[in-house]
C-alpha positions in Angstrom: -170.7 16.0 -23.9 -170.7 17.0 -20.1 -170.8 13.4 -19.2 -167.8 12.5 -21.3 -165.8 15.5 -19.8 -166.8 14.4 -16.2 -165.8 10.8 -17.0 -162.5 12.0 -18.4 -161.7 14.0 -15.4 -162.7 11.4 -12.9 -160.6 8.7 -14.8 -157.5 10.9 -14.7 -158.1 11.5 -10.9 -158.8 7.8 -10.2 -155.6 6.8 -12.1 -153.5 9.4 -10.2 -154.9 8.1 -6.9 -154.4 4.6 -7.8 -150.8 5.0 -8.8 -150.1 7.1 -5.7 -151.8 4.5 -3.5 -149.8 1.6 -5.0 -146.5 3.4 -4.5 -147.5 4.2 -0.9 -148.4 0.5 -0.3 -145.1 -0.7 -1.9 -143.2 1.6 0.6 -145.4 0.5 3.5 -144.6 -3.1 3.0 -140.8 -2.4 3.3 -141.0 -0.4 6.5 -143.0 -1.4 9.5 -142.9 1.7 12.0 -141.9 1.0 15.6 -144.5 3.3 16.9 -147.0 1.5 19.1 -150.2 2.9 17.7 -149.1 2.4 14.0 -147.9 -1.1 14.8 -151.2 -1.9 16.4 -153.0 -0.6 13.4 -151.0 -2.7 11.0 -151.4 -5.8 13.1 -155.2 -5.4 13.4 -155.6 -4.4 9.9 -157.4 -1.3 10.8 -155.0 0.8 8.9 -156.8 -0.2 5.8 -160.1 1.1 7.3 -158.3 4.5 7.9 -157.1 4.6 4.3 -160.4 3.7 2.9 -162.1 6.4 4.9 -159.6 9.0 3.8 -160.1 7.8 0.2 -163.8 8.1 0.4 -163.5 11.5 1.7 -161.2 12.5 -1.0 -163.5 11.1 -3.7 -166.4 12.9 -2.1 -164.6 16.2 -2.3 -163.7 15.6 -5.9 -167.2 14.9 -6.8 -168.3 18.0 -4.9 -165.8 20.3 -6.7 -166.9 18.7 -10.1 -170.5 19.5 -9.4 -169.7 23.0 -8.2 -167.7 23.5 -11.4 -170.7 22.5 -13.5 -173.0 24.9 -11.5 -170.5 27.8 -12.0 -170.2 27.0 -15.7 -174.1 27.1 -16.0 -174.2 30.4 -14.3 -171.4 31.8 -16.4 -173.3 30.8 -19.5 -176.5 32.6 -18.3 -174.6 35.8 -17.9 
């Protein structure tokens, strides 16, 4: 039961992130910034590393919050 709820929450979050990311990538392909640092990141492909690291951090925070939520529910049930 808990695994199904966890999977449902994760699926919704993943879908939301996927839709947001696809919209951002579509916008990014239309506009290439004139900023030197951003242009360098785009040309070398390192922008994808930055986006990947941010995405991993976000996913880690989501998993941490879900685990914390389960622990709090267990404590509430005990009380």
